[in-house]
N, C-alpha and C positions, 0 to 999 in steps of 0.2 A: 515442394514438401514431399517427404517420404510417405510410405504407405501408412494408413490409419492404424493407430495403436489403441489399446484398451487403457485409457487413462481415467482415473477417478480421483478427484481432489476432495479432501476432507477439510471443511472450512467452518469458521464461526460466523456469527451474525454480521451482515454487511455494515450495519450501523456502528458496531463496536470493534470489529477485528481488522486492524491495520495490516497485520501480517498476512491474513488471508487474501487481502486485495492484491498483493504482489504477484503471486503465480496466476491467480484468476485473470488479472488484467493482461499479463504477458501472454498467456495462452489464448485468451479471447481476441486480443488485438492481432496476433499473428495467425489466427484462423485455425488453431488446433482443435480437434474434436476431443471432448472430454465430458465426463459426468461429474456431478457434485453431490456430496453427502453433507448436508448442512446440520450443524448442531448448535443449539442455543447455549449461550454462556450461562453460568450458574450451575444449578443442580444437574442438568443434562450432561455436563462435562464430567460428572462423577459416575456415569452409568457404565455398565459392562460393555454395552454396544459402542460407546465412544472409545473406550480404551482398547477395544479390539481393533478399531480403525486407526487410533492415534496412540501408539504404545508409550510415548513420552508424556501424554496428557496435555499436549499442546497442538495448536494448528499453525500453519497448514501441513498437510501430509499428502503426498502423491502415491497412489497405488497403481502399478502397471505390471501386467504379466507376472504376477506373483512377487514382485519386488515392492518394498516399502521405502520411500525416500522422504525423510522429514527435514524440516528447516527450509525456509524460503530460498536461501542462497544455494543450498545443495540441490534443491529442485531446479533452480535456474541453470546450474551447471549440468545437471543430467539432461535437461531439455536441449541444451546447447549441443550436446553430443548426438542428439537425435534429429535436430531440425536446424536449418539455416536461419539466420536473422535474429537469433537470441542475443548475440553480442555483435558489435560492429566488425566488419570484415577487416578494416585497416588495423594492423597490429598495435600501432600507437594509440589509436582511439579505443581499441579493445582493452588495452592495459589500463588506460585512464578510467574507462567505464567500470572495470572490475574494482579498481582502487576506490572509486567514488561509491560504488555499491557496498563495498566492505566497510567504508567509513559510516555510511548510513546504518548498516546492519549492527555495528558495534558501539556507536557513539550517539550524540544528540539526546542524552538522557533527560535533560531539562525540557527539551521540546516534547518528549514523550510524556513526562510526568506533569508538566504544567499546561499541556494542551491535549488532554485525553481525547482519544479518537472518538468522534461523535458526528458522523457524516451529516445527519439530517437536522442538526441543531445549528443555531446562530447565537453566539454568546460574546460577552465582553469580560475580560479579566478584571478581577477585583482590584488589582494593583500591578504596576509595572515591575518586572523582575529582571535584574541585571544579568542573571545567569541565562535566562531565556534570550535576552537581547544579544548576548555574546554568541549564542548558537545560531540565531537568525543572521547575524553578521557573517558567520562562517558559511552558512547555507548560501547567502547571497554571493559571496566570493567564489564558492565552488560552482554555482550555476553560471555565473558570469564567465568563469574560466572555460567551462565546457562549451557554452554557446559561442564564445568568441574564438576559441582555439579550433573548433571543428565545424564552425560555420552554421550550426543550427539546421532546421528549426528545433531539433531535439538536442538533448544534452551531449551526445557523442556523434552528432552529424545529422544527415538529412533523414535518417530512418529511426523510428521508435525502436528502442532496444531494452534490454533488461534493466539498465541503469535508470531509465525513465519509470519503469514499473516500480523500482525500489524507492523512488522519490515521490511517486503518486500519492501515498498516504500523507506525506507532508503537505502536498497541495490541498488535500481535503482539510487538514488541520488548520492551515492558514485561512482557508475559506470560512471554516466554522467560527474561528475566533477573531476574524476581521483583521488579521495581521498582514501588513504590506511590506514588500521589498521594492527595489528600484524598478524603473519602467521596463527594462529588459527582462527581468525575472517575472514581473507581473504578466508580461506578454507570454512568456513560457507557461506560466500557470494557466492562462486563458486557453492556450492551445491544448494542454492536457485535459482541462475540464470539458473541452468541446469534443473530445474523442467519444465516439458512440459507446465504447465499452465503459468509459468513466461515467457517462450519463446513465447507462444501464445500472451500474453499481449504485449510483446515487438514488435512482428510482427504487431499487430493491431495499435500500436503507429506509427510504420514506415509507415503503409499504410494510415494513417489519413491525409487527405488533408486540414482539417480545420485549420485556423490560427487565434488565438485570440491575438489582438494587445497588450493588457495589459500583458498577460503572456509572450509574446515574449519580451516585454520591460523589464520585471522583470529579465529575464535571462541576457540580454545585460547590465543591470545596474551593475551586480556583476561579470560577467565573459565574456571572449572572446570565441566565438563558433568557433571551428576548424573543426567540422564535423556535418552535418545534414543528418540523414539517412532517413528522411521522403520523400515521393513522392512529386513531385512539385504540387503546388496548381493549 
């Protein structure tokens, strides 16, 4: 690793913010030194302090040495220019990993809308949705391809890389709503959930006492919650 840099990540609540998880997990797992400015969803996102740190009004944002890098994909690419290991070394695996990350970044809208990010909840959907099933089928095909083509145990080979960080929020979504894929993909999910950084994020979500009414309502609109692991407000 190169010399230490002045990194500050601007993030939202661990329980609610899937986009925040991506750079936090990537940087944590690869052992980068960084600070975090946490902001609660809801009214705190409209404060002057938040918009000074996040000019677009969204998270995540990376601040480093006077620069502001927003959007999780842009952050990953910036970090790849500064640190080894963000993307696979092999050019074919690297191209696949970038393609798969871009697909996650731009698609899977039903998975996002029908499985709102809620790390510390366990819930069942009110009804089966064919749009969601179609995206789960695509997700399974994509994971199978990466694990088979590059030999695992991670999506693009033997080492964790940015593509795993981009799909980590999906792993939490599947856990929250009890959605299952085939045995190979379930094993991959278990490997990600066992990572110390993933366990730490889950713990932070469980310890979070902030409640955002809009996010809470999104979950209840599509599912019935049968377990809430969060501390009381």
